[in-house]
MARKEFI-323613 format. One record per residue (C-alpha): residue in three letters; z, y, x. Coordinates in steps of 0.1 Angstrom, whole numbers, plus 2048, in hexadecimal, padded with zeros to 3 digits. Layout:
REM MARKEFI-323613
ALAZYX...
***
This chain:
REM MARKEFI-323613
MET7FF800802TYR80681881FASP7E281482BTHR7DA83781CVAL7F5846831ARG7DD853852SER7DB86986FVAL7D488E862ASN7C38A787EGLY7D18BE887SER7F78B987DSER8198BE891SER8308AD8AAPHE84089B88CGLU822887885ALA82E86D896VAL84F86B883ALA83D86A860THR82085586DGLY83983E882VAL852834862SER83483284CGLY829816864ALA84380A867LEU84B803841ALA8297F3839GLY8327D3845THR8567D1837GLU8647C9811ILE8477DE7FDTHR8297C0807SER8467A5806THR84678D7E9GLU86177D7EFPRO8847817DEVAL8A17937E7GLY8C37837E1THR8D97997CDGLY8F478E7EALEU8E37A3805LEU8D77BA7ECVAL8FC7C77E3ALA9027C380AGLY8E87D9816ILE8EE7F57FBTHR9187F1804ILE9127F982APHE8F8816823ILE911824810LEU93381A823ALA92082783FTYR91584B831ALA93B84D820ALA945849848ILE92D85F854ALA93987B839THR95D878843ASP95688986BARG96C86F877ILE95785988BPRO93786289CLYS919860886SER9068558A1ALA91C8358A3ILE91F82E881ALA8FA830877LEU8F1814899GLY9107FD88AGLY9037FD865GLY8DD7F6870ALA8F07D9888LEU9007CB867MET8DD7CD858ILE8D57B6873LEU8F17A0874ILE8F4795850GLY8CC78884CILE8C27AD839LEU8AA7B685AASN8A67A0873GLN8A27B2898GLU8807B589AGLN87D7C487BALA8977D8882PHE8887E68A1HIS8667E9893HIS876802880VAL88081689EASP85F8298A5LEU8608328C8ASN8498548C3VAL8698668B0ILE88185B8CCLEU8668658E7LEU85A8838D7LEU88488F8D4VAL88A8888F4GLY86B898905MET8738BD8F4MET8938B98F8VAL88B8B691CLEU8748CE91DALA88D8EA90AGLY8A58DC921ILE8948E2941VAL886906931ARG8AB90F929LYS8BC90C94CTHR8A092A957GLY8AF943942CYS890948928PHE8A393F906GLN8C0955913ALA8A797291ALEU89396D8F6ALA8B696C8E9ILE8C09918FALEU89D99A8EAALA8A798F8C5ALA8C39A28CEARG8BB9C68D7TRP8A59C48BATHR8BC9BB8A0GLY8D49D48B0GLY8EF9B48B9ASP8FD9B0893GLY90598E891LEU8F998A86BARG8D699D875LEU8D8986891MET8DB96487DLEU8BE971862ALA8A997887DLEU8A895788FSER8AD94A86ELEU889958866ILE87794E884THR88392E880ALA87492C860VAL85693B868LEU850923888SER85B907872ALA83E907860PHE82390987ELEU8318F1895ASP84B8DB885ASN86D8E487CVAL87D8C8893THR86E8D78B5THR8778FB8A6VAL89A8F48A4ILE89B8E58CALEU88B9098D2ILE8A491B8C4ALA8C29098C4PRO8C691C8EAILE8C393D8DETHR8D89368C4VAL8F692A8D9PHE8ED9498F4VAL8F39648D8ALA9119568C5THR9259508E6ARG91D9758F0LEU92A9838D1LYS9449698CDLEU9349608AEASN93B93C89FPRO91892E8A0VAL91A912889PRO91292F86CPHE8F493687EPHE8EA911885ILE8ED90485FALA8D7927856GLU8BE91D86DILE8BA8F685ELEU8B9903842ALA89E91D847SER88E90385BASN8888EB840VAL87D90882BGLY86590E83FGLY8568F1848ALA8508E7827ALA836901822THR8198ED837LEU80C8CA83EILE81A8CC863GLY83E8DB857ASP84F8C0850PRO848898856PRO84B88F834ASN82B8A882BILE819895840LEU81C87582FILE81788580EALA7F3899819SER7EA876827ALA7F186680DGLY7E487E7F0ASP7C2888806LEU7CD8AB80DASP7C48C0826PHE7D58DE838ALA7C98F8827VAL7CE8E7801PHE7F08E080EILE7FD901816ALA7E890D7F6HIS7FE8FC7E2MET8248FB7FAGLY82191F808PRO8249357E9PRO8449207DBSER85191D802ILE84E944804ILE8659477E3PHE87C92F7F3LEU87F941811ILE884962803PHE8A69517ECTHR8AB93E80DMET8AE95F822PHE8C596F807TYR8DB956803LEU8E195282AARG8E997482AARG90397080BVAL91695281DPHE91A95F83BALA91D98183BSER94797E83DGLN93D96585CLEU92D97C872VAL93E99D874THR9369A7899ASP94A9BD8ACPRO9399DF8B1ALA9409D78D8ARG9329B78E0ALA9169C08CBGLU90B9DF8DDALA9109CB8FFLEU8FA9B48EFALA8E09CB8E5ALA8E49DC907LEU8DB9C091DLYS8B79B9933PRO8A599B928GLY89799E94AASP8BB994958ALA8C2971948ILE8A6963959THR8B8951974ASP89393F97EARG87795397AARG85D93D98BGLY86C91A975MET86B933955TYR84293B95CILE840912963GLY85590A945LEU84491D928GLY821918932VAL8278EE932LEU83D8F6912SER81A90B905LEU8058EC90ETHR81C8D88FEILE81B8E98DCPHE7F58EF8E2GLY7F58C78E5PHE8098C18C6LEU7E98D68B1ILE7CB8C38BEHIS7D88A38C5GLY7C888E8A6ALA7A989D8B3LEU7B188C8D3GLY7BE86D8CATRP7E18738D9GLU80386C8C9PRO81988A8C8ALA8388748E0THR81F86F8F8VAL8178968F8ALA83D89F8F8ILE843886913ALA827892928GLY8318B5926ALA8538AB931ALA84A89694FLEU8338AF959LEU84B8CD95BMET8628B596EILE84A8B2986LEU8438D398ATHR8668E098BARG8768C799APRO89A8C7987ASP8B28B098FALA8AE88D976HIS8D188796EGLU8D48AF961VAL8B38AC94FPHE8B988F93CASN8DB89D933GLU8CA8B491DVAL8C589A906GLU8D48958E6TRP8DA8738E7ALA8F186F8C8SER8D787B8B1VAL8BF8668C2LEU8D18478BDPHE8DC85589BPHE8B7855895VAL8B68338A0GLY8CE82388CLEU8C483186BPHE8A482A86CMET8AF80786EMET8C780C852VAL8B081A83AALA896802846GLY8B07E5836LEU8B27F7813ILE88B7F6816GLU88A7D281FLEU89E7CC7FEGLY8897E37F0ALA8A87F67E0LEU8968187E5LYS87980C7D2ALA88A8007B4VAL89781F7B2SER87C8337B2ASP86D81579FPHE88481B77FALA88784077EILE86584277BGLU85F82875BLEU87A84074DTHR86085C749GLN849847734GLY82B855743ASN83387D73BVAL824891758ALA83F8AD754ALA85D895751THR84F880770ALA8498A0784PHE86A8AC781LEU87988C783VAL8678857A9LEU8728A67B3TRP8958A17AFLEU89787F7B6SER8878807D7ALA89E89F7DFILE8BE88B7D5LEU8B486C7EASER8A8882805ALA8C588F80CVAL8D486E813VAL8BD85681FASP8A9872831ASN88887D826ILE86D86A83CPRO875844833TYR87F85280BTHR85F86480DALA84884781DTHR8598307FFMET84F8497E3LEU8278487EFPRO81D8287DFVAL82F8337C2ILE81E8537BCGLN7FE8457C4GLN80282D7A5LEU80A848793THR7EB85B79CALA7D483A792GLU7E5840770GLY7DC863769LEU7FC87376FASN7F888778EPRO7DF8A8782ASP7DD8BE79DASN7EE8A97B3ILE8108B27A2LEU8238967AETRP81789B7D3TRP8268C17D0SER8468B57BFLEU84C8967D7ALA8458B47F1ILE8608CB7E8GLY87C8B17DBALA87989F800ASP8778BD812LEU88E8CF803GLY8A98B67F7GLY8AF8B481FASN8C08D3820ALA8DD8C680DTHR8EC8AE823ILE8ED8AD84AILE8DC88C84DGLY8C1898830ALA8A68A084BSER89889B871ALA8A18BF87BASN8C68C086DVAL8D48A4880ILE8C18AC8A0LEU8D18D389AALA8F18C6891GLY8F28B18B1ILE8F08CD8C4ALA9078E18B4GLU9248C48BCARG9168C28DDGLU91C8E78E2GLY9438E28D4HIS93A8F08B3LYS9388CF89BILE9288D5879GLY93D8C1861PHE92E8AC848MET93A8BD829GLN93C8E0838PHE9168DD83BVAL9158D1815ARG92C8ED80DTYR90B909817GLY8ED8E8814VAL8F28DF7ECPRO8F89017DBLEU8D990A7ECTHR8C28EC7E7ILE8CB8EB7C3VAL8C49117C0ILE8A390E7CFLEU89D8EC7BCILE8A18FD79DLEU8859197A8GLY8708F87B5THR8718EE792GLY86590C786TRP84E90E798ILE83E8EE792TRP83E8F176BLEU830915771ARG81191078ATYR8058EA77BLEU8188E975AALA81B90B744PHE7F5914743ALA7E98EE744
***
């Protein structure tokens, strides 16, 4: 059923994640005809629920929980080791490692600090204005690069600014996570689920941005007002510190000018490679690893220091998460929920579209939006064949739900996990419920706006 998921030329660096996951799913439960025992089904769901609850407590490292849950899926026979490892796509892992190495080497030159000083001068060193400016930059870059790469690059700037202003960087990080998912929803290349949807629905870049760009702008405008309201009291800046930060000269922050020029050159070349990799037949992970290797050869940093820049806890969390979700997919749990929910609409286009949007948002917040989207593709394709997808309304509903539902929890989307890992490494852990407190209200309002957009754009005047 997933044969329709094919490569989209010009897609972002995270096409590897989307196509890798959907490809990994292709050979599992959905194509299997063997019945699954009730005991295994109950056990698999129980493992996932308990793992999720443990993550929510923030008492045990989430990477350990995810790896433990994945191991249990193997030990009790839901998956065998070959199946479990098949779901862990090295394109995902190597892409993350490559980009983190690149960003780490460039950071040591003082480049990101210089950019942070420029941002501080533009905003007068005011913490709230800086947070809004960085969030807006994150959203725009996420639309045309991809949200994971964007947050990896924006994080060092955030840390420098918050440290100089003696402000807690957590509000900055949360704001950037929320903005990255909103901005990434606008284009085919901005968020991994969009690549899956565009591939399965035969939607090109222009069509995608024409339908998802306008609502994403609306969502972003609301998001900026929301961020200003909820974080204003937490980002009150000492005028003396703001003035001192704004008075800094960007050039003074650069510690290795030659290394900076080389780093920016290789980074630019890598980003260009992401944009053209489809035409050249390269995998995005190959581009990232090649860029990291080239920069290491040209600058010759200490290898141990370089690999210490990699957020290994987040990388291992992805390994475990994909294994756990693979267990649910192998058992048919996600597919069963989706099919049952769709049956409730009894062929009503509006009801089906709204159900897809809200169900996608809820489940994406729980299981990560990439594997969930891959699971929904054949469902939407079948509904399309039955005439229930006029103007591709179900694809747009799925995109809004999967992309923006990821904003509800800290593990709902890849960018969330990565930036949360970076924050914890800097000594500022983002608690699960702490993120939910800001993510869920914004997500609910955006989903209401999205529901209104779907109705107005595709149903009201049909």
